[in-house]
N, C-alpha and C positions, 0 to 999 in steps of 0.2 A: 911335601917337597915337590917342586916342579918336575914334570915329566920331560923325557928327552923328546926331540922332534918339534920343539917350539923355538922359532927364531924370534929375536927381539931387536927392535930398532927404536932409537930415541928420536922423538920429534918434539922440538921445543922442550917443555917441561914434562912431557908425557912419554909413555912407551906404547908401541904398537907390537902386538904379539901375532905371529902367524903360526897356526897349527898346521904343520906341513902334512900331516896325515889326512886331515879333513879339508885343508885348503881354506880355512876360515881365519879371518882377521878379528882381533879384539883390540880396542883402544882403552888404555888405562889412564885415568886422571892421576893427580899427584898422590892421593892416598893409595890407589891401586898400584901405582909404581913402587911405593915404599913396601907394600905388602908383597908384591911379586918378587922384589929384590930379596926380601926376608925369606921367601919360600924357596930360595936356592939351596937352603939347608932344611932338614926336617924341623918343623916348629909346630907346637900345639896352637890351637885357637887362642887359648889364654895368653900365650907368649905374644901372639900377633896383636891381641887386644891391648896388652901392656905397651907394646912398641908403638902402636897407633896413638894411644892416649898420651904417651910421652912426646912423640914427634909432633902432634898437632894440638897439644895443650887442651885436651878434652878429658872428661872423666871416662873411666872404663865402662861405666854403665851407659854412657852416651854412644859409645862406638861398638859395643859388643854385638848388637843385632846386625849392624852393617858389616862388620868383619865376618861374622858367621855366614851371612848371606853371600858375601864375596867368595869365601872359601867354598861354600856349597856350589855356587855357580861354576867356579873353576873345576871342582870335582865332577860335576855333571857334564862338563865339556871335556873331561879326561885330560885336563891340563896339569893336575896335581895328583900325587899319590898320598894315601893316608900316612901320617907321621908315625 
């Protein structure tokens, strides 16, 4: 689940996140935007993989590593809390 203290703004088809605690900006592409929106509620990585596979018409196997990497990056930046 996304943490508090993150401001979000839409720019074209993407989102820009501002971590107000660290003062750091993050740009999200279309896939990252879908995942970030989904992370507004607690979700498992498997739920995010299924959502990504359906939304972008790819197999779960094709996107599993990328989704896991994205969630890990968000976790390391303290932008999400474990589900």
